[in-house]
DSSP file (Angstrom, degrees, kcal/mol; ACC not computed):
  #  RESIDUE AA STRUCTURE BP1 BP2  ACC     N-H-->O    O-->H-N    N-H-->O    O-->H-N    TCO  KAPPA ALPHA  PHI   PSI    X-CA   Y-CA   Z-CA
    1    1 A M     >        0   0    0      0, 0.0     4,-2.2     0, 0.0     5,-0.2   0.000 360.0 360.0 360.0 -41.4    9.1  -40.8  -75.4
    2    2 A A  H  >  +     0   0    0      1,-0.2     4,-2.3     2,-0.2     5,-0.2   0.896 360.0  52.9 -62.8 -39.2    5.7  -40.3  -77.1
    3    3 A S  H  > S+     0   0    0      1,-0.2     4,-2.2     2,-0.2    -1,-0.2   0.894 108.5  49.5 -63.9 -39.8    7.4  -38.5  -79.9
    4    4 A E  H  > S+     0   0    0      2,-0.2     4,-2.4     1,-0.2    -1,-0.2   0.884 109.5  51.3 -65.8 -39.9    9.8  -41.3  -80.4
    5    5 A A  H  X S+     0   0    0     -4,-2.2     4,-2.3     2,-0.2    -2,-0.2   0.889 109.3  51.6 -63.9 -38.5    7.0  -43.8  -80.5
    6    6 A K  H  X S+     0   0    0     -4,-2.3     4,-2.6     2,-0.2    -2,-0.2   0.927 110.0  48.5 -61.9 -46.7    5.3  -41.7  -83.1
    7    7 A K  H  X S+     0   0    0     -4,-2.2     4,-2.6     2,-0.2    -2,-0.2   0.901 110.4  51.6 -61.4 -42.3    8.4  -41.6  -85.2
    8    8 A D  H  X S+     0   0    0     -4,-2.4     4,-2.7     2,-0.2    -1,-0.2   0.917 111.0  47.8 -60.0 -45.1    8.8  -45.4  -84.9
    9    9 A A  H  X S+     0   0    0     -4,-2.3     4,-2.4     2,-0.2    -2,-0.2   0.900 112.3  48.9 -65.6 -39.9    5.1  -45.9  -86.0
   10   10 A E  H  X S+     0   0    0     -4,-2.6     4,-2.4     2,-0.2    -2,-0.2   0.902 112.4  48.8 -65.3 -39.7    5.6  -43.5  -89.0
   11   11 A L  H  X S+     0   0    0     -4,-2.6     4,-2.6     2,-0.2     5,-0.2   0.937 110.8  49.9 -66.6 -44.6    8.8  -45.3  -90.0
   12   12 A D  H  X S+     0   0    0     -4,-2.7     4,-2.4     1,-0.2    -2,-0.2   0.919 111.7  49.1 -57.5 -44.4    7.1  -48.7  -89.7
   13   13 A S  H  X S+     0   0    0     -4,-2.4     4,-1.9     1,-0.2    -1,-0.2   0.919 112.0  48.4 -60.9 -44.3    4.2  -47.4  -91.9
   14   14 A F  H  X S+     0   0    0     -4,-2.4     4,-2.1     1,-0.2    -2,-0.2   0.895 111.6  49.1 -63.5 -41.8    6.7  -46.0  -94.5
   15   15 A L  H  X S+     0   0    0     -4,-2.6     4,-2.5     2,-0.2    -1,-0.2   0.856 109.0  53.4 -66.7 -37.1    8.6  -49.3  -94.6
   16   16 A D  H  X S+     0   0    0     -4,-2.4     4,-2.2    -5,-0.2    -1,-0.2   0.883 108.3  50.9 -64.7 -38.6    5.4  -51.3  -95.0
   17   17 A E  H  X S+     0   0    0     -4,-1.9     4,-2.0     2,-0.2    -2,-0.2   0.924 110.7  47.6 -65.1 -44.5    4.5  -49.1  -98.0
   18   18 A I  H  X S+     0   0    0     -4,-2.1     4,-2.6     2,-0.2     5,-0.2   0.919 109.9  53.6 -62.4 -42.2    7.9  -49.7  -99.6
   19   19 A D  H  X S+     0   0    0     -4,-2.5     4,-2.4     1,-0.2    -1,-0.2   0.923 108.4  50.6 -59.0 -43.5    7.5  -53.5  -99.0
   20   20 A G  H  X S+     0   0    0     -4,-2.2     4,-2.1     1,-0.2    -1,-0.2   0.891 109.9  48.9 -64.7 -38.6    4.2  -53.4 -100.8
   21   21 A V  H  X S+     0   0    0     -4,-2.0     4,-2.6     2,-0.2    -1,-0.2   0.920 111.9  49.2 -63.4 -44.0    5.6  -51.6 -103.8
   22   22 A L  H  X S+     0   0    0     -4,-2.6     4,-2.4     1,-0.2    -2,-0.2   0.879 109.6  51.9 -67.0 -36.2    8.5  -54.0 -104.0
   23   23 A E  H  X S+     0   0    0     -4,-2.4     4,-2.2    -5,-0.2    -1,-0.2   0.935 111.1  47.2 -62.7 -46.0    6.2  -57.0 -103.8
   24   24 A T  H  X S+     0   0    0     -4,-2.1     4,-2.2     1,-0.2    -2,-0.2   0.941 113.7  47.5 -63.2 -45.9    4.0  -55.6 -106.6
   25   25 A N  H  X S+     0   0    0     -4,-2.6     4,-2.3     1,-0.2    -1,-0.2   0.870 110.1  52.6 -63.9 -36.2    7.1  -54.9 -108.8
   26   26 A A  H  X S+     0   0    0     -4,-2.4     4,-2.5     2,-0.2    -1,-0.2   0.885 108.6  50.7 -66.3 -37.6    8.5  -58.3 -108.1
   27   27 A Q  H  X S+     0   0    0     -4,-2.2     4,-2.6     2,-0.2    -2,-0.2   0.935 111.2  48.0 -63.9 -44.8    5.3  -59.9 -109.2
   28   28 A E  H  X S+     0   0    0     -4,-2.2     4,-2.4     1,-0.2    -2,-0.2   0.886 111.6  50.9 -62.4 -39.2    5.3  -57.9 -112.4
   29   29 A F  H  X S+     0   0    0     -4,-2.3     4,-2.5     2,-0.2    -1,-0.2   0.934 112.0  45.5 -62.8 -46.5    8.9  -58.8 -113.1
   30   30 A V  H  X S+     0   0    0     -4,-2.5     4,-2.8     1,-0.2     5,-0.2   0.903 111.6  52.8 -64.9 -40.3    8.3  -62.5 -112.6
   31   31 A H  H  X S+     0   0    0     -4,-2.6     4,-2.3     1,-0.2    -1,-0.2   0.930 111.9  45.9 -61.0 -45.3    5.2  -62.3 -114.7
   32   32 A G  H  X S+     0   0    0     -4,-2.4     4,-2.4     2,-0.2    -1,-0.2   0.873 112.2  51.4 -63.7 -38.7    7.2  -60.7 -117.5
   33   33 A F  H  X S+     0   0    0     -4,-2.5     4,-2.3     2,-0.2    -2,-0.2   0.927 111.2  46.3 -64.9 -44.8   10.0  -63.1 -117.2
   34   34 A V  H  X S+     0   0    0     -4,-2.8     4,-2.6     2,-0.2    -2,-0.2   0.891 110.9  53.2 -62.7 -41.2    7.6  -66.1 -117.4
   35   35 A Q  H  X S+     0   0    0     -4,-2.3     4,-2.4    -5,-0.2    -2,-0.2   0.941 110.5  47.4 -61.0 -47.8    5.9  -64.6 -120.4
   36   36 A K  H  X S+     0   0    0     -4,-2.4     4,-1.9     1,-0.2    -2,-0.2   0.900 111.8  50.1 -62.4 -41.5    9.2  -64.1 -122.2
   37   37 A A  H  X S+     0   0    0     -4,-2.3     4,-1.0     2,-0.2    -1,-0.2   0.904 110.3  49.7 -63.3 -41.1   10.2  -67.7 -121.4
   38   38 A A  H >X S+     0   0    0     -4,-2.6     4,-0.8     1,-0.2     3,-0.6   0.911 109.8  51.9 -64.9 -41.0    6.9  -69.1 -122.7
   39   39 A N  H >< S+     0   0    0     -4,-2.4     3,-0.5     1,-0.2    -1,-0.2   0.864 108.4  50.7 -62.8 -37.1    7.4  -67.0 -125.9
   40   40 A N  H 3< S+     0   0    0     -4,-1.9    -1,-0.2     1,-0.2    -2,-0.2   0.691 104.1  59.2 -75.6 -17.0   10.9  -68.5 -126.4
   41   41 A L  H << S+     0   0    0     -4,-1.0    -1,-0.2    -3,-0.6    -2,-0.2   0.668  81.9 103.2 -85.1 -16.7    9.5  -72.1 -125.9
   42   42 A K  S << S-     0   0    0     -4,-0.8     2,-0.1    -3,-0.5    -3,-0.0  -0.441  83.2-109.2 -65.8 135.6    7.1  -71.7 -129.0
   43   43 A P    >   -     0   0    0      0, 0.0     3,-1.0     0, 0.0     2,-0.2  -0.418  32.2-119.5 -66.1 138.8    8.3  -73.5 -132.0
   44   44 A T  T 3  S+     0   0    0      1,-0.2     3,-0.1    -2,-0.1    -4,-0.0  -0.531  94.3  24.1 -79.0 146.3    9.5  -71.2 -134.8
   45   45 A G  T 3  S+     0   0    0      1,-0.3    -1,-0.2    -2,-0.2     2,-0.2   0.522  86.7 142.4  82.2   4.1    7.7  -71.4 -138.1
   46   46 A A    <         0   0    0     -3,-1.0    -1,-0.3     1,-0.1    -4,-0.0  -0.567 360.0 360.0 -79.3 144.2    4.6  -72.9 -136.5
   47   47 A A              0   0    0     -2,-0.2    -1,-0.1    -3,-0.1    -3,-0.0   0.437 360.0 360.0 -86.1 360.0    1.3  -71.7 -138.0
């Protein structure tokens, strides 16, 4: 039973790490998407 609890804790930790990476990448994606949208809204030929 103690071994099973240790495996559960390790799995939870691993999943938390994956979740953190996904959150970071999602934020970067949204930031890039917003940046591209803002660039597309700029009038062409403006000085």
